[in-house]
TORPA-4810 file (N, C-alpha, C, O; in nm, 3 decimals):
<nodes>
NODE_1_-0.070_-1.902_0.594_-0.104_-1.825_0.713_-0.040_-1.687_0.702_0.065_-1.670_0.639_M
NODE_2_-0.104_-1.591_0.761_-0.060_-1.452_0.750_-0.046_-1.390_0.889_-0.132_-1.409_0.975_E
NODE_3_0.062_-1.317_0.909_0.084_-1.245_1.035_0.075_-1.096_1.006_0.150_-1.044_0.924_E
NODE_4_-0.015_-1.027_1.072_-0.031_-0.883_1.053_0.076_-0.813_1.138_0.077_-0.826_1.260_V
NODE_5_0.165_-0.739_1.072_0.272_-0.668_1.141_0.231_-0.527_1.182_0.284_-0.472_1.278_L
NODE_6_0.137_-0.470_1.108_0.091_-0.333_1.136_-0.043_-0.315_1.069_-0.065_-0.360_0.957_F
NODE_7_-0.134_-0.248_1.137_-0.263_-0.215_1.077_-0.314_-0.087_1.142_-0.306_-0.070_1.264_E
NODE_8_-0.366_0.002_1.060_-0.418_0.129_1.110_-0.528_0.175_1.016_-0.512_0.169_0.894_H
NODE_9_-0.638_0.221_1.071_-0.748_0.273_0.989_-0.799_0.400_1.054_-0.822_0.405_1.175_E
NODE_10_-0.816_0.505_0.973_-0.858_0.634_1.026_-0.921_0.716_0.915_-0.872_0.714_0.802_Q
NODE_11_-1.028_0.787_0.944_-1.088_0.878_0.847_-0.995_0.998_0.833_-0.955_1.059_0.932_V
NODE_12_-0.961_1.032_0.707_-0.873_1.146_0.679_-0.923_1.220_0.557_-1.002_1.166_0.480_Q
NODE_13_-0.879_1.342_0.541_-0.916_1.419_0.423_-0.845_1.362_0.300_-0.743_1.295_0.312_S
NODE_14_-0.901_1.390_0.181_-0.835_1.347_0.057_-0.695_1.403_0.050_-0.602_1.334_0.007_R
NODE_15_-0.678_1.530_0.091_-0.545_1.594_0.086_-0.446_1.520_0.176_-0.330_1.501_0.137_A
NODE_16_-0.489_1.479_0.294_-0.400_1.406_0.385_-0.365_1.268_0.329_-0.251_1.224_0.340_D
NODE_17_-0.464_1.201_0.270_-0.438_1.070_0.208_-0.338_1.087_0.093_-0.244_1.008_0.080_V
NODE_18_-0.359_1.189_0.010_-0.268_1.215_-0.102_-0.126_1.241_-0.052_-0.030_1.194_-0.112_A
NODE_19_-0.113_1.315_0.057_0.019_1.344_0.113_0.088_1.216_0.161_0.208_1.198_0.139_A
NODE_20_0.013_1.127_0.226_0.070_1.001_0.272_0.113_0.914_0.153_0.222_0.856_0.154_L
NODE_21_0.027_0.904_0.051_0.062_0.826_-0.068_0.183_0.887_-0.139_0.269_0.814_-0.188_L
NODE_22_0.190_1.020_-0.143_0.304_1.089_-0.205_0.433_1.058_-0.129_0.537_1.036_-0.190_R
NODE_23_0.425_1.056_0.004_0.543_1.021_0.086_0.591_0.880_0.053_0.712_0.858_0.037_D
NODE_24_0.498_0.786_0.042_0.536_0.649_0.006_0.597_0.647_-0.133_0.700_0.583_-0.155_V
NODE_25_0.534_0.716_-0.228_0.586_0.720_-0.366_0.726_0.777_-0.370_0.812_0.725_-0.441_A
NODE_26_0.751_0.884_-0.295_0.884_0.944_-0.293_0.988_0.849_-0.236_1.099_0.840_-0.288_N
NODE_27_0.953_0.777_-0.129_1.045_0.679_-0.070_1.073_0.566_-0.169_1.188_0.524_-0.184_K
NODE_28_0.968_0.516_-0.236_0.987_0.409_-0.334_1.079_0.455_-0.447_1.171_0.384_-0.486_L
NODE_29_1.052_0.574_-0.499_1.132_0.626_-0.611_1.278_0.646_-0.572_1.367_0.625_-0.654_E
NODE_30_1.302_0.686_-0.448_1.439_0.709_-0.400_1.509_0.581_-0.355_1.628_0.583_-0.326_A
NODE_31_1.435_0.470_-0.350_1.493_0.345_-0.305_1.516_0.341_-0.154_1.599_0.263_-0.106_G
NODE_32_1.443_0.423_-0.081_1.457_0.430_0.065_1.355_0.338_0.133_1.254_0.301_0.073_E
NODE_33_1.383_0.303_0.256_1.290_0.222_0.334_1.161_0.300_0.357_1.162_0.422_0.373_A
NODE_34_1.050_0.229_0.358_0.920_0.288_0.387_0.886_0.249_0.531_0.883_0.131_0.566_V
NODE_35_0.861_0.350_0.614_0.825_0.326_0.754_0.682_0.373_0.777_0.648_0.486_0.745_T
NODE_36_0.601_0.286_0.832_0.465_0.322_0.871_0.459_0.318_1.023_0.513_0.228_1.086_V
NODE_37_0.392_0.418_1.081_0.384_0.422_1.227_0.256_0.491_1.271_0.203_0.579_1.202_S
NODE_38_0.208_0.450_1.385_0.091_0.511_1.449_0.096_0.470_1.595_0.121_0.354_1.628_A
NODE_39_0.073_0.567_1.683_0.082_0.535_1.825_0.221_0.485_1.858_0.320_0.548_1.820_G
NODE_40_0.230_0.375_1.926_0.360_0.319_1.962_0.409_0.212_1.868_0.512_0.149_1.895_G
NODE_41_0.340_0.189_1.757_0.377_0.083_1.663_0.438_0.141_1.538_0.395_0.245_1.488_S
NODE_42_0.541_0.073_1.486_0.596_0.112_1.356_0.663_-0.008_1.292_0.709_-0.100_1.359_S
NODE_43_0.668_-0.005_1.158_0.733_-0.109_1.079_0.806_-0.041_0.966_0.750_0.047_0.899_V
NODE_44_0.932_-0.080_0.943_1.010_-0.029_0.830_1.030_-0.142_0.730_1.061_-0.255_0.768_S
NODE_45_1.012_-0.110_0.603_1.021_-0.210_0.497_1.116_-0.162_0.388_1.106_-0.048_0.343_L
NODE_46_1.207_-0.249_0.347_1.292_-0.223_0.232_1.226_-0.288_0.112_1.232_-0.410_0.096_D
NODE_47_1.162_-0.208_0.029_1.088_-0.258_-0.086_1.186_-0.282_-0.200_1.265_-0.194_-0.232_V
NODE_48_1.183_-0.401_-0.262_1.275_-0.428_-0.373_1.244_-0.342_-0.495_1.139_-0.277_-0.501_P
NODE_49_1.334_-0.343_-0.590_1.320_-0.260_-0.710_1.198_-0.298_-0.794_1.143_-0.213_-0.864_A
NODE_50_1.154_-0.424_-0.790_1.041_-0.468_-0.872_0.942_-0.552_-0.792_0.933_-0.673_-0.813_R
NODE_51_0.868_-0.489_-0.700_0.766_-0.565_-0.626_0.644_-0.589_-0.716_0.630_-0.526_-0.820_P
NODE_52_0.558_-0.679_-0.674_0.430_-0.697_-0.741_0.335_-0.591_-0.688_0.323_-0.572_-0.567_T
NODE_53_0.268_-0.520_-0.779_0.177_-0.412_-0.742_0.036_-0.452_-0.779_0.009_-0.484_-0.895_F
NODE_54_-0.054_-0.451_-0.681_-0.193_-0.491_-0.704_-0.285_-0.374_-0.670_-0.268_-0.307_-0.568_E
NODE_55_-0.382_-0.351_-0.755_-0.487_-0.252_-0.729_-0.619_-0.327_-0.732_-0.648_-0.402_-0.825_V
NODE_56_-0.700_-0.306_-0.629_-0.829_-0.374_-0.620_-0.936_-0.271_-0.585_-0.919_-0.192_-0.491_K
NODE_57_-1.047_-0.272_-0.659_-1.162_-0.188_-0.628_-1.276_-0.281_-0.592_-1.308_-0.374_-0.667_V
NODE_58_-1.338_-0.257_-0.477_-1.445_-0.345_-0.429_-1.569_-0.264_-0.394_-1.563_-0.147_-0.357_E
NODE_59_-1.683_-0.332_-0.407_-1.811_-0.277_-0.361_-1.865_-0.374_-0.258_-1.894_-0.490_-0.289_R
NODE_60_-1.880_-0.327_-0.135_-1.940_-0.408_-0.028_-2.091_-0.396_-0.040_-2.144_-0.286_-0.052_E
NODE_61_-2.159_-0.508_-0.037_-2.305_-0.506_-0.051_-2.376_-0.565_0.071_-2.498_-0.575_0.071_T
NODE_62_-2.301_-0.603_0.172_-2.362_-0.656_0.294_-2.402_-0.540_0.384_-2.316_-0.475_0.444_N
NODE_63_-2.532_-0.513_0.393_-2.577_-0.401_0.476_-2.551_-0.269_0.406_-2.603_-0.243_0.298_G
NODE_64_-2.469_-0.184_0.468_-2.436_-0.053_0.413_-2.343_-0.067_0.293_-2.240_-0.133_0.302_R
NODE_65_-2.380_-0.007_0.182_-2.297_-0.017_0.061_-2.173_0.072_0.075_-2.185_0.191_0.105_E
NODE_66_-2.057_0.013_0.054_-1.930_0.086_0.061_-1.848_0.055_-0.063_-1.854_-0.056_-0.117_E
NODE_67_-1.772_0.153_-0.107_-1.674_0.134_-0.214_-1.535_0.148_-0.153_-1.515_0.225_-0.059_L
NODE_68_-1.440_0.073_-0.206_-1.303_0.085_-0.158_-1.205_0.064_-0.272_-1.234_-0.005_-0.369_S
NODE_69_-1.089_0.126_-0.257_-0.977_0.101_-0.348_-0.858_0.065_-0.261_-0.827_0.135_-0.165_I
NODE_70_-0.792_-0.044_-0.296_-0.678_-0.092_-0.218_-0.556_-0.097_-0.308_-0.562_-0.145_-0.421_E
NODE_71_-0.445_-0.047_-0.257_-0.316_-0.055_-0.326_-0.228_-0.146_-0.242_-0.215_-0.126_-0.121_F
NODE_72_-0.168_-0.246_-0.305_-0.087_-0.342_-0.230_0.043_-0.371_-0.303_0.043_-0.391_-0.425_E
NODE_73_0.152_-0.372_-0.229_0.282_-0.415_-0.281_0.315_-0.547_-0.215_0.300_-0.562_-0.094_L
NODE_74_0.361_-0.643_-0.294_0.400_-0.774_-0.241_0.534_-0.812_-0.300_0.566_-0.776_-0.413_E
NODE_75_0.613_-0.884_-0.221_0.739_-0.936_-0.273_0.786_-1.049_-0.185_0.743_-1.063_-0.070_W
NODE_76_0.875_-1.131_-0.238_0.942_-1.232_-0.159_1.087_-1.237_-0.204_1.128_-1.164_-0.294_D
NODE_77_1.164_-1.321_-0.143_1.307_-1.329_-0.171_1.332_-1.363_-0.318_1.428_-1.314_-0.377_V
NODE_78_1.248_-1.446_-0.376_1.266_-1.489_-0.514_1.169_-1.420_-0.609_1.125_-1.480_-0.706_N
NODE_79_1.136_-1.292_-0.581_1.038_-1.220_-0.663_1.085_-1.212_-0.807_1.202_-1.182_-0.834_A
NODE_80_0.992_-1.238_-0.899_1.021_-1.226_-1.041_0.970_-1.095_-1.095_0.906_-1.018_-1.023_G
NODE_81_0.998_-1.068_-1.222_0.952_-0.947_-1.287_0.810_-0.965_-1.337_0.776_-1.070_-1.392_D
NODE_82_0.726_-0.863_-1.318_0.591_-0.866_-1.372_0.595_-0.834_-1.520_0.689_-0.768_-1.566_G
NODE_83_0.494_-0.879_-1.597_0.495_-0.854_-1.740_0.375_-0.774_-1.789_0.364_-0.749_-1.909_D
NODE_84_0.285_-0.734_-1.700_0.168_-0.655_-1.743_0.185_-0.511_-1.697_0.243_-0.485_-1.591_A
NODE_85_0.134_-0.419_-1.775_0.144_-0.278_-1.741_0.012_-0.229_-1.684_-0.095_-0.274_-1.725_S
NODE_86_0.021_-0.139_-1.589_-0.097_-0.080_-1.526_-0.083_0.070_-1.537_0.027_0.125_-1.520_L
NODE_87_-0.193_0.138_-1.565_-0.193_0.284_-1.559_-0.308_0.328_-1.471_-0.414_0.265_-1.469_S
NODE_88_-0.287_0.437_-1.399_-0.390_0.496_-1.314_-0.408_0.638_-1.360_-0.313_0.717_-1.362_I
NODE_89_-0.530_0.672_-1.398_-0.556_0.806_-1.453_-0.646_0.884_-1.362_-0.680_0.999_-1.391_E
</nodes>
């Protein structure tokens, strides 16, 4: 079972999306907590040094065709080290 702690969706410019991703990247690199907020909701997360990183690209074909790219970080108390390398160009 899954509990959604925070969710937000909004159309933004590529530059704004890049700035948000850059902010997350800077926090991760510095080992700082990542806080997401919108309206009156916010969640702060302490991401471990080696989370699992997933990239997924999907094509929706039900009705209107949409493409999406999702970036996800996952971890648990007993997180292990990943052994595959990923590059994004």
